[in-house]
N, C-alpha and C positions, 0 to 999 in steps of 0.2 A: 376462539383465537384464530382459527383458519380464515374466517370471514374478515377479521381485522387485517391479517396479513395480506389477503387478496385485495382489500380496499386500499391499503397503503401502497401495495405494488402497482395497482392501477393508477393511483395518483402520481407515483414516482415515474411510471412509464410515460405519463402525459406532461411531465415537467420539461421545461426547455432544455435543461442540461442533458437529460436522457435522449430527447428527440434529436438534439444536435449530434450526439454520439451515434445514434442510429443513422442519421443522414450521412455521416462520414463513413460508417461501416458499409451502408448500401452503395455509396458512390464508389468505394474501392472494389466491392464485389462485382459491380457491373463495368468495371474498368473505365470509369469516368476520368477525365483529366483534371478534376478538381484537386487542388493541393494547397497546403499552407506552407509558405516559404520557410525554410529551416530557421532563418534568423528570426522570423516572426514567432514561430513556435517556441523557440528558446526564450524570447522576450516574454511570452505569455507564461511560460513555466517560472521564470524569474519573478514575475509579478505575483503569482499565486503563492510561491514559497515565502516571498517577502511579506505579503499581506497576512498570511495565516500565522507566520512566526511572530510578527510584530504584535498582532492582536492577542496572541497567546501570552506574550511577555507582559503586556499591559494588564491582562486579566490576573496574572500571578502577582504583579505589583500591587494591584488593588485588593487582592484576596489575602496576600501574605503567604509565607512559606510555613507549612505545618506538616504534621506526621503523615497525613493522607497523601500529600504530594510525594514525600519520600517513599512511602510504601508503594505508590503507583509507579514510581521510577524503578524500584526493585522488581515489582511484578512484571513490568515491561521487559526488563533485562532477562528475567527467568523464562518468560514466555518465548521470547525471540530465540533463546538458546535451545530450548527443549522441543519446540514445534518441528524443527527440521528432522529430528529423530523419529517423530511420529509419521511425518510425511515420507521419510525414507522407507520405513517399515511397510507403509501402505503401498508405495510404489513397487516394492519388491514382490508384494503379494498380488497386486492388481494388474501389473503391467509386465512387459518383457524388457524393460530398460535394463541396461547393464549398470553396474555399481557406480561408474563415473557419471553417467547421465542422470541416474537417480539422485546422486548426491547434489549435483548442480541444480536440479529441479527442486529438491527439498530445501535448499538454501533460500530459494525465492519465497517459499511458504512460511518461513520464520520471520523474514523481514517484512516490510510494509510498503503499501502504495499510498503515497501522500495524497494523490488525487482522489482515491476512494475515501480517504479520511475527510478531505475537503467536501466531497459530495455528501457524506453523512452529516457533516456540520451544516450544510445547506438544508438538508431535509429536516434536521432538528429545528433550525430557525423558522422554516416554513410551518412547522407544527407548534411553534411557540414553546419549545422545550429548551431549558437552559442546560449548560454543561460546564465542566471545569476547564478553564482555559489552559491550565498547565499540561493537559494531555498532549499539547504540541511538543512539549519537552519529552514526554513518554514516546511519542512517535520518533523523535530524533534518536533516542537511545536504543530503539528497537531495530535500527538499520544493521549495525555491525555484528552483534552476537550470532545471528543466523549464518553469516558468512563463515565465521570461525567453525561453527558446527558442521557446515557443508565440507569444509576443508578436512576436518577430522574424519568425517565419514568417507571421503574420497581416499584419504591416507590409510584408513583402516581396511577398506574393502577393495582397493584397486592395486595394480602391480607396483612392485618396488621401483622398477625403472622409471615409471611415470612419476612416482613420488619424488625421486631424486632430481628429476628435471624441474618439477614444480618448486622444489626447495630453493632453487637458484633465484626464483622470482619473488621470494618472500618479502624482500625490502620494498619492491615495487607495489606488492599487494597491500602492505601496511600503509603506505602512502595513499593508495587508492581508497582504502577504507576511511582513514582519518581525515583526508582532505578532499573527499568527494564534494563537488560543487554544491549539490543539493543540501548536503549536511551542513556545510560551512554557512550557506545563506540562511537556512532555516534556524540554526542555532544562533548565528550572529544577529538576525532580525529579532529573535526571541530575547536576547540579552539587551538589545537596544530598546525594545519595547518595555522591558522590565525596568531599565534605568530611567527612561523618559516618562513612564507612567501615563495616567489618564490625560494629563496635559499634552503629552506628546501625541497621543491619539487624536485629540481634538484639533491639533495643528494640521494633521494630514488626513483627517477623516474623509474629506470629499474625494480623496484619491484612492483609499484602500477599502472603503465601505460600500459606497454607492455603485462603483463600477465592477465590484467583485464578481457578481453572478454573470454579468455579460462576458467578462474575460474568461470565466470558467466555461461558458458555453462554447466559445471559440476554441479553447484548449481541448475540450472534449470532442469537438468536430475533428481536430487533428488526430486525437487518439483513436477515433473511429476509423479514420483513413489508415492509420498505422496498423490497427488490429485487422481491418479488412484485407490489407495487402498481405499480412502475415498468414491469415487463414487461407487466402487464395494460393499462396506459394508453398505452404507447408501442410496442406490438408492431408496428405498421404501419411503424415506422422501421427495423426489423431485417431488412433484406434480406440474402440469403445472403453477399454480400461483406463486410458489416459483421460478421456473426456469425463468419465465418471469420477475419477480422482479429482479433477479440476473443480467439481461441484461438491463432492463429499468433504474434501480437506478444509475448505473455508467454513463449513458448518461445524466440523470438529474444532477448528481453531476458535470459532465464535463461542462455543460452549466453554472452552478453556478461559477465554476472556471474561465470560459471564461469571464463572466461579471466582476468578481473581477479583473482579469488580465487587462482587457480593461480599467477599472477605474483607476488602478494604473499606467498603462503605461508600462507594461512589454514588452520585445521583443517577437518576434514570438516563439523563443525557450523557453523563460521563460513562455509564455502563455501555451504552450503545457505541460510543466512540472507541472504548477499549475492545469491545467485541469486534468492531470493524477493523481495527488495527490487527487484531489476532487472526482475522479471517482473510485479510488481503494478501496479495502476492506482489513482490517488488518487480518492477520492470525498468528501473533506472539504475539504482545503486548496485544491486546484486549482479545484473548482467555485466556492468562495467568491471566489477571485481572478478567475475568468473572468466572474463576474457584474459585477465592477467594470470589468475591462479589455476584455472582448469581449461586451458586452451583446447584440450582434446575433446571436451564436452561439446555437444551439438547445440548451438544457440537457436536453431530453428525449433527445437523441442521446447527448451525452457522459456523462450520468449513467447512462443505461440500459446503455451499453457497459461502463463501469467497474464498476458495481455489479450489473448484471443478467447480464452475460456473463463477464467476466474474473474477477470475485471468486468466483463459484461454481466456475469452472474451476480456479482455483488451489487452492481448499479441497479439492476432491474428487480431482483428477487431478494438478494441477501440483506441489504440495508433495511427494507421493510420487515423482513423476518427478525432481524436483530432488535429492531425497535419494539416489535410486538412482544418478543420474549422478555426484553428488559422491563417493559411495562407490566407484564404479568408477574415477574419476580418481585 
């Protein structure tokens, strides 16, 4: 199995999406003036969320709603809620982070990275492996529970004065979670795809199928630039314990996803995607929520961990590892 993982990792490393991420990372580390305009980066993000949500909705429309879909949604909710507690425990043992920063980081590791999910989908397509389209809906429901877990951990282990201050922001936080732009677009596109079905997909197939990987390459170029800048400016926070956590926690999450997928009866492709969701770390929805709910937490730590350590690990080594394990099981 080790040979299989290494072969898949080598193939993944030489894929355009990984190489463009590496280009962005290298450009930022050498202080190049290469940049993707913010408006263009947001447009790329909107396109990816729209395309993956719409295609997932069409897949569910074609497949139909069944017990496996319902159990997958329930599993996603449970995983997202419980994984931050595992992450928090590991952080308190492996690092010197205080309770507040540990809770903020832990919340990122229960939520998901939609771009990692899209990259895993791309790898499956290149290998000719089918997967359940409704896992897009699972991705959507896994965003918020981790945020609630992080807030509970912060309330349980940090000072009462800080908790009272955060309580005043609860209404803003609820709105941040429920109406986060990425969630609204992903779920909305999923519903539209479900309602319009295969005919709807055929109408816009030339827009959301053929250009998809090219757009993903440009988006990952921007992600590489963002990750490189974060690593360059926040390297002093990355002590060995934090770096090790950023690699170990995704592996633990992937095993939790593997167990859940095996119990539900997902296909090999579906298992890989649930493992990827469980292993990924949010760098969009959760940071936005943490700014409202835990403003005292250090964003340089949680953003650098999720985007600078775990995201590259999953792209280069994690996804091939999860695919090999799913094939063995």
